[in-house]
N, C-alpha and C positions, 0 to 999 in steps of 0.2 A: 468312741464318742469324741467328736470334735468340739473343743472349747472355744466359744466365740464371745468377744466383747464388743459392744457398740458404744463408742465414745460420741455422745451427742444424740442419745436415743429419744430426745424430746422434740426434735425437729421433724419436718414432714418426711424426709427420706429415712431418718433414723427410726422413727415410729413405724413406718411401712416395713422396714427390714426386721425390726423387733417383732412385730405382729406376725410376720410370716415365719420367722425362725422358731418362735415359741411352739408352733404346731408340728415341728419336725422332731422325730424321735432319735435322729442321729446327731443332734446338736445339744450341747450344754451351754446355756447362756450365763455368762458372768456378769454380775451387776454390782454397782456400788450404791450405798445409801444416798438418798437425795441430797443430804447435807454435805456430802463429799464429792458431788458431781464436778465441782471446779477445783478440787484439791489435787495438786499436781502429783504428790506422792501416791495418793489412792489411785488416781488414773493410770500412773505408770505401773503400779503393781498389777492392776487389772489387765493392762495391755500385755505385760510380760507373762502373766499367768495363762493367757489365751494362745491358742494355736493360730487364730485368725482374728484380727481386729478391724472393725469398720470405723472410719473416721467420718462422722456426719456432722461436721463443724464448719463455722466460718473459716475463711482461709488462714487467718493469723493463728487461730486456735489449732487448725489442722497441722500447721508447720510446727507449733509448739509440741503437739502430741507426737508427731513423727520424730522430733528430736528427743523426746522423753524415751521413745522406744529404740534409740539408736544402738543400744547394747543388748537388745532382746532378739530372740530368734523368731519372733512372731511375724507372720505374714500380715502386712498392712494393706488394706484396701481403702483408699481415700476417695470419698465421694465429692469433695470440694474442688474448687478451681486450682487450688494451690500448687499441685505437682503435675499437672497434665502435660506440660511441656518441659519438665525438669529432667536433667540427666539422672540416670539410675532408676528411674521409674518406668514401668511398662504401661503403655496406654491400653486400657481395659476394653478394647473392642476387638476380639480375636478374629472375627470374620473378615476384617479388612486387610490383615497382614498375611504374608507368606509365613507359614509355621506359627501363626498367631496363637493358637491354642497351646502349642509346646512352650512358647515364650512365657505365657501367663502361668502355666503349671510350674515352671521352674523359678518364678520371680518371688521375691520377698517384698517388693514394693510395687503396688498396682494402683494406677490412677484411673478411676472410673470416669467415663466420658461425660461431657456436658450434654444436656438433653437436646438443644438445637444443634449442637456440633455433631451429634451422632448421625443425624439425618444428612446434614450437608457433606460430611466426610464420606459417608457410605455412598453417596452419589457422585462425588468429585474425584476422590482418591483413585478409584479403578480407571477413570479416564486419563489421569496423569500417568499412572503406572503402566498403562497399555499404549501410550503415545497417541491417544485420540485427540487430546487437547494439550497445549503447551502449559508449562508452569506459570508463564506470564499472562495467561488468559484472564480477562476481566469478568469475574463471575458476579452475578446478582443472586440474592436469595431472599425469598419471602417465606415466612413461617408463622403458623398460628398454634397457640397453646391454650390449654385449659388453665383456669385461674389457680389451680393448685401449685403451678410453678412460681407463683408470686410470694410464697412463704406464708408464715402465720398471719402476719399483718394484712397481707393481700387477700388471703382466704377470708379473713374476718370481714373485710369490706364487702365481699360478694355474698357472704352468708348472713349479713345483717338483716334484721326485719324490714328495714327501710333502705332499699338499694337505690342510690342515685341513678338517674336516668342515663347518665354518661357511661355507667357500667354495664348497661344492657345492650351494648354493641361492641364489636371488636375495637380495641384501642392499640394503635401503633405506639411503640416506644423505642428507646435507644436511639433517639433522634440525632445525637452527636456522632454516631457511628463509632462508639467506643464500647460496644457490648463486650462483656467479659469472656464470652465464648470465641470471639474473633481470633484471638491468639492461637488457640488449638485448631480452629478451623483452617487457618492458613498453614501452620506448621505440619500438622498431621496429614493434611491432604497433599502436601508437597508443593504448595503454591509459592510463588515469589511476589505475588500481589495480594494485598488484603481485599477480600470481597466486600461489596456493598451488602449490608444485611438489614432487612426490614422485618423485625418480629412484631407479632400482635398477640395481646392477651385477650381472651374471649370469655363470654359469660356462661361457660360450661366448666365442669370440674376438672376433668383430665382428657388427654388425647392430644396428639400433635400431628401436624401436616407441614412438611418442609418441601418447598418447591424451588428448583433451580432452573431458570430458563436459559437457553442457549441457541444461538444462531448457527446454521450450518457453516457459515463463513468463519466461525470460531474454531471449527474442527480442523485438525491437521489435514494436509493435502491427501485426498483420496478416501478419507474417512467419512462414514455415513451414519445415519441413525441406526441402521441395522447392525453396525459394528458395536454401538453402545449397548443395544439389546443383547447381543451375543456375549459381550463381556459380563454383563449383569447375570445373564442366564447361567453362565458357567460358574460364576463366583458365588452367587447367592441362591443356594439350593438346600439350605439346612432347615431344621425345624424352627429355628429362631429368626433367621433372616432369609427371606425368600423373594425371588424375582417373580412377578406376576405380569401377564400380558396386559391386564387391566385391573385397576382398583376403584374404578368409578361405579356409581349406581345410577343409571339412566342419564349419564353425562355430568354427574355431580360427584365430588369426593368429599365426604364428611370428615372433618378433622378430628372428630371424637369416635371414629368407627372402630378404633382398636383400643378403646378405653378399657382399663383394668387387665390388659393383656401385656405379655412380656416380649411379644414378637414384633417384627418389622416387615412391612411389605414395600418392595421397591418396584417402580413402574416407569414406563416411558410413554408419553403421549405427545400431542401436537401433530406436526407434519414434517415432511422432509427438509423444510427450510427453517421452521421455528419449532424448536423441541422443548418439551417440558419433562424434566427429571423430577420424580416424586418419591418421597419417603413418607409412609404413614405408620405411626406407632403411638405409644402412650408415653407422655413425658414423665410419668411416675413408674413406668414399666421398663422397657428397653432404654428409655431416657434417664433412668435413675436406679431405683431399687432393683428392678429386674436385671439390669446390666451388672450391678454389683454382685448379686447373688449368682449370676451365671459365672462370674469370675471365681467366686468362692467354690462352686461346684468343680470347676476345672482344677483349682488348687487341691481339692479333696480327692481328685481322681475319679470323680463321678461324671456321667454324661452332662454336657453343658445345660441341657434343657430340664435336668432333674428337678421336679417339684416347681417348675415354672408354670405360669398360666399362659398357654399358647392358643 
C-alpha cells in the first residue's frame, strides 16, 4: 500500500487528485485536520509520513512545502509553477524526453507541467531535438482552455446564476506577454527565443486546444511537413500521447473534445507552406491531475496509464 499526502487538497487540481485516489485500493491517503492545514509542523509530518506527496499549492507555499520536506525520503510531485525550471527537479512529461520514464521513476523531485505548456512543448521540442527548426525560431502559439483553469474564483464567475455577457465568448488574456507558463515553454522546448503566446479562456468547463502555426520558410533547409509528421508518428504512439493523422470533425476541432480524459492527441494540418501543429487534451487531465497521476504511477512501478481515463 502506497501512502500519499496531498498538500493543498482544497484547490481544483488537489481536489481532482484526491477524488481519484480515494477510489484506488492500492493507495492510503494521509490527511490532516482542517484546522491544521496551514500548520507547518503538521504538514511536514504528513509529507514525511508519505511515500509520495503532491503539492497542489500556490508557488510560494509549494516552495515552503518542498523546504519542509528537505530531510524526508518522500517523493514530491509539485503541480505548481514553482519548480518546473529548477535544477534538481525532473520535468514530469516523460513522453518528450529520451529515457523520460526512467528519469521520473528514479526521481525524488518531480515538477508536473503547466497545462498550456504541455501542448506547446509536445509540439515544439521534437522539432528542435530533430533539427527540423532552429532554437532561435520565432514561434507563435494560440491556445483555448475551459474555465476550470481559472481557479476557484474564475469558476465561480462562470457558474454564477447570472453570467455576464462578456463571459459567454472566448476571452483572450495574458496581454502583456508575461504568462507564467512562458518560462517553461521556452526552457523545456530548448528555445533561445520566448514565443508569442495568446491564450483564451472559454465558456465551457474543461478541455484544451493548443495550436502552433509555422511557415515552411521557418523549417531548416531540406525539411518538410512530412518530416514533422514522421517525427511525431515515431515519438507519440503510447496510450497517453498519440499522433493522429487528423483530429478534426468535418473541418472543425473542438477544444473540449477530450474533456475528462487524461490523453493527448497530436496532429498536423495546413499545407506544405503554412503548417498548423495541434495538441488536443484536457487542461484538468494531461494538463494537470492526469499528468501528476501518471508520474505517480511511474514512481510506483506501474504502467503509466494505470487507472487513467483515456
